[in-house]
LOMAR-952504 format. One line per 4 residues: number of its first residue (from 0); their letters; for each residue x, y, z of N, C-alpha, C, O. Coordinates in Angstrom, 2 decimals. Layout:
# LOMAR-952504
NUM> a> X:Y:Z:X:Y:Z:X:Y:Z:X:Y:Z; ...
END
This chain:
# LOMAR-952504
0> xxxx> 16.96:-12.41:-38.21:18.04:-11.94:-39.04:18.81:-10.85:-38.30:18.20:-9.92:-37.75; 20.13:-10.95:-38.29:20.96:-9.98:-37.59:21.43:-8.89:-38.55:21.73:-9.15:-39.71; 21.50:-7.69:-38.03:22.04:-6.60:-38.82:23.21:-6.00:-38.07:23.36:-6.21:-36.87; 24.02:-5.25:-38.77:25.17:-4.63:-38.15:26.42:-5.46:-38.35:26.39:-6.53:-38.95
4> xxxx> 27.53:-4.94:-37.83:28.81:-5.62:-38.00:28.82:-7.00:-37.34:28.11:-7.22:-36.35; 29.60:-7.92:-37.88:29.73:-9.24:-37.25:30.47:-9.12:-35.92:31.19:-8.15:-35.68; 30.28:-10.11:-35.09:30.95:-10.14:-33.79:31.86:-11.36:-33.73:31.47:-12.46:-34.12; 33.09:-11.16:-33.25:34.05:-12.24:-33.13:34.29:-12.53:-31.65:34.49:-11.61:-30.86
8> xxxx> 34.26:-13.80:-31.31:34.56:-14.25:-29.95:35.71:-15.24:-30.08:35.59:-16.26:-30.76; 36.81:-14.94:-29.42:37.98:-15.82:-29.48:37.73:-17.12:-28.74:36.95:-17.17:-27.79; 38.41:-18.16:-29.19:38.35:-19.45:-28.50:39.04:-19.33:-27.14:39.92:-18.49:-26.98; 38.64:-20.15:-26.18:39.29:-20.11:-24.86:40.76:-20.51:-24.94:41.18:-21.28:-25.81
12> xxxx> 41.53:-19.97:-24.02:42.93:-20.36:-23.87:42.98:-21.75:-23.24:42.00:-22.19:-22.63; 44.10:-22.45:-23.38:44.21:-23.76:-22.74:44.02:-23.65:-21.22:44.52:-22.73:-20.58; 43.29:-24.60:-20.67:43.03:-24.59:-19.24:44.29:-24.56:-18.40:44.33:-23.87:-17.38; 45.31:-25.30:-18.81:46.57:-25.31:-18.06:47.22:-23.93:-18.05:47.80:-23.52:-17.04
16> xxxx> 47.11:-23.20:-19.16:47.67:-21.85:-19.23:46.91:-20.91:-18.29:47.52:-20.09:-17.59; 45.60:-21.01:-18.28:44.79:-20.17:-17.39:45.13:-20.43:-15.93:45.26:-19.50:-15.14; 45.27:-21.70:-15.58:45.62:-22.05:-14.19:47.01:-21.55:-13.84:47.23:-21.03:-12.74; 47.96:-21.71:-14.76:49.33:-21.25:-14.50:49.38:-19.74:-14.33:50.10:-19.23:-13.47
20> xxxx> 48.61:-19.01:-15.14:48.59:-17.55:-15.00:47.97:-17.15:-13.66:48.48:-16.25:-12.99; 46.89:-17.79:-13.27:46.27:-17.48:-11.98:47.26:-17.71:-10.84:47.34:-16.90:-9.91; 48.00:-18.80:-10.91:49.01:-19.09:-9.89:50.11:-18.04:-9.90:50.52:-17.56:-8.85; 50.57:-17.67:-11.09:51.64:-16.66:-11.22:51.19:-15.31:-10.66:51.97:-14.62:-10.00
24> xxxx> 49.95:-14.94:-10.92:49.44:-13.66:-10.43:49.25:-13.65:-8.92:49.14:-12.58:-8.31; 49.21:-14.84:-8.31:49.10:-14.93:-6.85:50.46:-14.91:-6.17:50.54:-14.87:-4.94; 51.53:-14.93:-6.94:52.88:-14.88:-6.36:53.09:-13.55:-5.64:52.44:-12.55:-5.96; 53.99:-13.54:-4.66:54.34:-12.26:-4.02:54.85:-11.27:-5.09:55.42:-11.68:-6.10
28> xxxx> 54.65:-10.00:-4.84:54.98:-8.96:-5.82:56.38:-9.11:-6.37:56.59:-8.96:-7.58; 57.34:-9.41:-5.53:58.74:-9.47:-5.99:59.00:-10.64:-6.95:60.01:-10.63:-7.65; 58.13:-11.62:-7.00:58.30:-12.76:-7.91:57.26:-12.81:-9.02:57.36:-13.63:-9.94; 56.27:-11.96:-8.95:55.13:-12.05:-9.85:55.50:-11.86:-11.33:55.07:-12.64:-12.17
32> xxxx> 56.29:-10.83:-11.64:56.63:-10.58:-13.04:57.35:-11.76:-13.66:57.01:-12.19:-14.77; 58.34:-12.31:-12.95:59.08:-13.46:-13.47:58.18:-14.68:-13.62:58.33:-15.45:-14.56; 57.25:-14.86:-12.70:56.33:-16.00:-12.79:55.42:-15.87:-14.01:55.17:-16.86:-14.70; 54.94:-14.66:-14.28:54.10:-14.44:-15.47:54.94:-14.61:-16.73:54.46:-15.17:-17.72
36> xxxx> 56.19:-14.14:-16.72:57.08:-14.33:-17.87:57.28:-15.81:-18.16:57.35:-16.21:-19.32; 57.39:-16.63:-17.12:57.52:-18.08:-17.31:56.28:-18.66:-18.00:56.39:-19.54:-18.85; 55.11:-18.17:-17.63:53.86:-18.64:-18.25:53.87:-18.28:-19.74:53.54:-19.12:-20.58; 54.23:-17.05:-20.06:54.26:-16.60:-21.45:55.30:-17.38:-22.25:55.08:-17.70:-23.42
40> xxxx> 56.42:-17.70:-21.63:57.45:-18.49:-22.32:56.92:-19.88:-22.65:57.27:-20.45:-23.68; 56.10:-20.42:-21.78:55.55:-21.76:-22.02:54.39:-21.73:-23.02:54.23:-22.66:-23.81; 53.58:-20.68:-22.97:52.42:-20.53:-23.87:52.54:-19.18:-24.60:51.84:-18.23:-24.24; 53.40:-19.06:-25.60:53.67:-17.76:-26.23:52.50:-17.18:-27.02:52.57:-16.03:-27.45
44> xxxx> 51.44:-17.93:-27.22:50.25:-17.40:-27.90:49.14:-17.02:-26.93:48.02:-16.72:-27.35; 49.44:-17.03:-25.65:48.47:-16.76:-24.59:48.30:-15.24:-24.44:49.15:-14.57:-23.84; 47.22:-14.71:-24.98:47.03:-13.27:-25.06:46.98:-12.59:-23.69:47.62:-11.56:-23.49; 46.24:-13.15:-22.75:46.16:-12.51:-21.45:47.49:-12.62:-20.71:47.79:-11.77:-19.87
48> xxxx> 48.27:-13.64:-21.00:49.61:-13.72:-20.42:50.46:-12.52:-20.82:51.11:-11.90:-19.98; 50.43:-12.17:-22.11:51.18:-11.01:-22.60:50.63:-9.72:-21.98:51.40:-8.84:-21.59; 49.32:-9.61:-21.89:48.72:-8.40:-21.31:49.13:-8.25:-19.85:49.48:-7.16:-19.41; 49.09:-9.34:-19.11:49.46:-9.27:-17.69:50.95:-8.99:-17.53:51.36:-8.28:-16.61
52> xxxx> 51.77:-9.55:-18.43:53.20:-9.26:-18.39:53.42:-7.77:-18.64:54.26:-7.15:-17.99; 52.68:-7.20:-19.58:52.78:-5.76:-19.81:52.41:-4.95:-18.58:53.07:-3.96:-18.27; 51.37:-5.38:-17.87:50.96:-4.67:-16.66:52.04:-4.72:-15.59:52.10:-3.84:-14.72; 52.90:-5.73:-15.65:53.96:-5.90:-14.66:55.31:-5.40:-15.17:56.33:-5.62:-14.53
56> xxxx> 55.32:-4.75:-16.32:56.57:-4.27:-16.91:57.35:-3.39:-15.94:56.78:-2.63:-15.16; 58.68:-3.52:-16.00:59.55:-2.77:-15.09:59.67:-1.30:-15.48:60.08:-0.47:-14.67; 59.31:-0.99:-16.71:59.32:0.39:-17.17:58.38:0.48:-18.37:57.94:-0.54:-18.88; 58.08:1.69:-18.81:57.12:1.83:-19.92:57.54:1.13:-21.21:56.69:0.64:-21.95
60> xxxx> 58.83:1.08:-21.50:59.29:0.44:-22.74:59.08:-1.07:-22.68:58.61:-1.67:-23.64; 59.42:-1.68:-21.55:59.19:-3.12:-21.40:57.70:-3.44:-21.46:57.29:-4.42:-22.09; 56.90:-2.63:-20.80:55.45:-2.84:-20.82:54.91:-2.70:-22.24:54.12:-3.52:-22.70; 55.35:-1.66:-22.94:54.92:-1.42:-24.33:55.24:-2.62:-25.20:54.40:-3.05:-26.00
64> xxxx> 56.43:-3.18:-25.05:56.83:-4.33:-25.87:55.93:-5.53:-25.62:55.50:-6.19:-26.56; 55.63:-5.82:-24.36:54.77:-6.97:-24.05:53.35:-6.73:-24.57:52.74:-7.63:-25.15; 52.83:-5.54:-24.37:51.49:-5.23:-24.88:51.45:-5.34:-26.40:50.46:-5.82:-26.95; 52.51:-4.90:-27.08:52.54:-4.96:-28.54:52.54:-6.41:-29.03:51.86:-6.74:-30.00
68> xxxx> 53.30:-7.27:-28.36:53.29:-8.69:-28.73:51.88:-9.26:-28.55:51.37:-9.95:-29.43; 51.26:-8.97:-27.41:49.90:-9.46:-27.17:48.92:-8.95:-28.20:48.04:-9.69:-28.65; 49.06:-7.70:-28.59:48.19:-7.11:-29.60:48.36:-7.81:-30.94:47.37:-8.20:-31.57; 49.60:-7.98:-31.39:49.81:-8.60:-32.70:49.43:-10.08:-32.71:48.87:-10.57:-33.69
72> xxxx> 49.72:-10.78:-31.63:49.27:-12.18:-31.54:47.75:-12.24:-31.52:47.15:-13.17:-32.06; 47.14:-11.24:-30.90:45.68:-11.18:-30.88:45.08:-10.94:-32.25:44.07:-11.54:-32.60; 45.71:-10.07:-33.04:45.23:-9.88:-34.41:45.30:-11.18:-35.19:44.39:-11.51:-35.95; 46.39:-11.93:-35.00:46.51:-13.24:-35.67:45.38:-14.16:-35.25:44.76:-14.81:-36.10
76> xxxx> 45.10:-14.22:-33.94:44.04:-15.09:-33.44:42.67:-14.65:-33.95:41.84:-15.49:-34.28; 42.45:-13.35:-34.01:41.17:-12.85:-34.53:40.98:-13.28:-35.98:39.91:-13.74:-36.36; 42.02:-13.13:-36.78:41.92:-13.53:-38.19:41.64:-15.03:-38.31:40.85:-15.45:-39.15; 42.30:-15.82:-37.46:42.07:-17.27:-37.48:40.63:-17.60:-37.06:40.11:-18.65:-37.41
80> xxxx> 40.01:-16.69:-36.32:38.63:-16.90:-35.87:37.61:-16.32:-36.84:36.41:-16.30:-36.54; 38.06:-15.85:-37.98:37.14:-15.36:-38.99:36.99:-13.86:-39.08:36.27:-13.36:-39.94; 37.65:-13.12:-38.20:37.58:-11.66:-38.23:38.29:-11.17:-39.48:39.38:-11.64:-39.80; 37.69:-10.25:-40.17:38.24:-9.76:-41.44:38.64:-8.29:-41.38:38.62:-7.60:-42.40
84> xxxx> 38.99:-7.81:-40.22:39.45:-6.44:-40.10:38.39:-5.45:-39.66:38.68:-4.28:-39.45; 37.17:-5.93:-39.52:36.11:-5.06:-38.99:35.10:-5.93:-38.27:35.05:-7.14:-38.45; 34.31:-5.28:-37.45:33.34:-6.01:-36.64:33.70:-5.91:-35.17:34.76:-5.42:-34.80; 32.79:-6.38:-34.35:32.94:-6.25:-32.91:33.80:-7.36:-32.31:33.75:-8.52:-32.74
88> xxxx> 34.57:-6.96:-31.30:35.33:-7.87:-30.45:35.09:-7.31:-29.04:35.85:-6.47:-28.56; 34.05:-7.79:-28.40:33.55:-7.14:-27.19:34.17:-7.69:-25.89:34.48:-8.87:-25.77; 34.32:-6.77:-24.94:34.83:-7.07:-23.60:33.91:-8.04:-22.87:34.37:-8.81:-22.03; 32.62:-8.01:-23.16:31.67:-8.85:-22.43:31.98:-10.33:-22.57:31.54:-11.14:-21.76
92> xxxx> 32.74:-10.71:-23.59:33.16:-12.10:-23.79:34.53:-12.29:-23.14:35.53:-11.74:-23.60; 34.55:-13.07:-22.09:35.78:-13.29:-21.31:36.98:-13.63:-22.20:38.09:-13.15:-21.95; 36.76:-14.43:-23.23:37.88:-14.88:-24.06:38.47:-13.76:-24.93:39.56:-13.93:-25.48; 37.78:-12.64:-25.06:38.31:-11.49:-25.82:39.13:-10.56:-24.94:39.81:-9.67:-25.46
96> xxxx> 39.08:-10.74:-23.65:39.66:-9.75:-22.74:41.18:-9.67:-22.80:41.74:-8.59:-22.63; 41.86:-10.77:-23.04:43.32:-10.70:-23.15:43.75:-9.79:-24.28:44.64:-8.96:-24.12; 43.11:-9.95:-25.44:43.42:-9.10:-26.58:43.09:-7.64:-26.28:43.92:-6.75:-26.51; 41.91:-7.39:-25.76:41.50:-6.01:-25.47:42.36:-5.39:-24.38:42.66:-4.20:-24.43
100> xxxx> 42.75:-6.18:-23.39:43.63:-5.69:-22.33:44.99:-5.32:-22.91:45.58:-4.31:-22.53; 45.50:-6.14:-23.84:46.78:-5.83:-24.49:46.67:-4.56:-25.33:47.56:-3.71:-25.29; 45.59:-4.42:-26.08:45.40:-3.22:-26.90:45.27:-1.97:-26.03:45.83:-0.93:-26.36; 44.55:-2.07:-24.92:44.42:-0.92:-24.03:45.75:-0.60:-23.36:46.08:0.57:-23.18
104> xxxx> 46.51:-1.62:-23.00:47.84:-1.37:-22.44:48.77:-0.73:-23.46:49.55:0.16:-23.12; 48.67:-1.17:-24.70:49.45:-0.56:-25.77:49.06:0.91:-25.92:49.93:1.77:-26.09; 47.79:1.19:-25.86:47.31:2.58:-25.92:47.94:3.43:-24.82:48.48:4.50:-25.07; 47.85:2.92:-23.62:48.34:3.66:-22.45:49.85:3.87:-22.51:50.33:4.99:-22.30
108> xxxx> 50.60:2.80:-22.80:52.06:2.94:-22.79:52.56:3.70:-24.01:53.62:4.33:-23.94; 51.84:3.66:-25.12:52.23:4.49:-26.26:52.22:5.95:-25.83:53.13:6.71:-26.18; 51.20:6.35:-25.09:51.15:7.71:-24.58:52.30:8.01:-23.63:52.87:9.10:-23.66; 52.65:7.03:-22.79:53.73:7.23:-21.83:55.08:7.44:-22.51:55.93:8.15:-21.97
112> xxxx> 55.29:6.83:-23.67:56.58:6.99:-24.34:56.53:8.04:-25.45:57.46:8.16:-26.25; 55.45:8.79:-25.51:55.36:9.90:-26.44:54.83:9.56:-27.82:54.90:10.40:-28.73; 54.30:8.37:-28.01:53.71:7.96:-29.30:52.22:8.30:-29.28:51.37:7.41:-29.27; 51.92:9.58:-29.29:50.54:10.01:-29.11:49.64:9.67:-30.29:48.44:9.45:-30.11
116> xxxx> 50.20:9.60:-31.49:49.38:9.19:-32.63:48.95:7.74:-32.49:47.82:7.39:-32.81; 49.87:6.90:-32.01:49.50:5.49:-31.78:48.51:5.37:-30.63:47.58:4.56:-30.69; 48.70:6.16:-29.61:47.76:6.17:-28.49:46.35:6.48:-28.99:45.39:5.82:-28.59; 46.22:7.46:-29.85:44.91:7.84:-30.40:44.34:6.75:-31.31:43.14:6.48:-31.26
120> xxxx> 45.19:6.13:-32.13:44.72:5.04:-33.00:44.20:3.87:-32.18:43.15:3.31:-32.48; 44.95:3.51:-31.13:44.52:2.40:-30.27:43.20:2.73:-29.58:42.33:1.87:-29.47; 43.05:3.96:-29.10:41.80:4.36:-28.43:40.63:4.27:-29.40:39.56:3.78:-29.04; 40.83:4.73:-30.62:39.75:4.66:-31.62:39.43:3.22:-31.97:38.26:2.86:-32.14
124> xxxx> 40.47:2.38:-32.08:40.26:0.97:-32.41:39.48:0.27:-31.31:38.59:-0.53:-31.60; 39.80:0.56:-30.05:39.06:-0.03:-28.93:37.57:0.32:-29.00:36.72:-0.54:-28.80; 37.28:1.58:-29.28:35.86:2.00:-29.38:35.18:1.39:-30.59:33.97:1.13:-30.57; 35.94:1.16:-31.65:35.39:0.52:-32.85:35.08:-0.96:-32.57:34.05:-1.47:-32.98
128> xxxx> 35.99:-1.63:-31.86:35.80:-3.04:-31.55:34.67:-3.26:-30.55:33.92:-4.23:-30.64; 34.56:-2.35:-29.59:33.51:-2.45:-28.58:32.98:-1.05:-28.28:33.58:-0.31:-27.50; 31.85:-0.68:-28.89:31.29:0.66:-28.68:31.01:0.98:-27.21:30.86:2.15:-26.86; 30.93:-0.03:-26.37:30.70:0.18:-24.94:32.00:0.26:-24.16:31.99:0.27:-22.93
132> xxxx> 33.14:0.33:-24.85:34.45:0.23:-24.21:34.61:1.18:-23.03:35.02:0.75:-21.95; 34.29:2.44:-23.21:34.51:3.41:-22.13:33.75:3.06:-20.86:34.24:3.34:-19.76; 32.59:2.47:-20.98:31.82:2.14:-19.79:32.16:0.77:-19.22:32.04:0.57:-18.01; 32.58:-0.18:-20.05:32.82:-1.53:-19.53:34.22:-1.72:-18.99:34.43:-2.52:-18.07
136> xxx> 35.19:-1.02:-19.53:36.57:-1.22:-19.10:37.19:0.05:-18.53:38.38:0.08:-18.23; 36.40:1.06:-18.39:36.94:2.30:-17.87:37.83:3.01:-18.88:38.54:3.96:-18.53; 37.78:2.52:-20.17:38.62:3.05:-21.24:38.63:4.52:-21.27:39.29:5.12:-22.11
END
């Protein structure tokens, strides 16, 4: 019998999307952002695509916007997977990493644009979703 909060593991992304993102991330730096944007345009529900696009943002506002889309799409996917607003969503599960990467990027860029209350909320949410966050992702 298990005790404690439930744990949610997201379903894998489509294999073609994963391959396309890997190819896009291998592009030369000057073409990488546009290549990742093309992947996201083709698979708009691809959480790690949004997170990677945020990492390649041309400025903090563009990065913040991409991370926010990934975060909100991730909340939708979590709910579809049975998450009810509480419980673990751990980094140790590869399929959760796109969502967590987007949430962490949102945390970071919120701070960069002066939204410190949101930065703090995101940091607390990350630790709530994965109590090991600081050690596993350098959070």
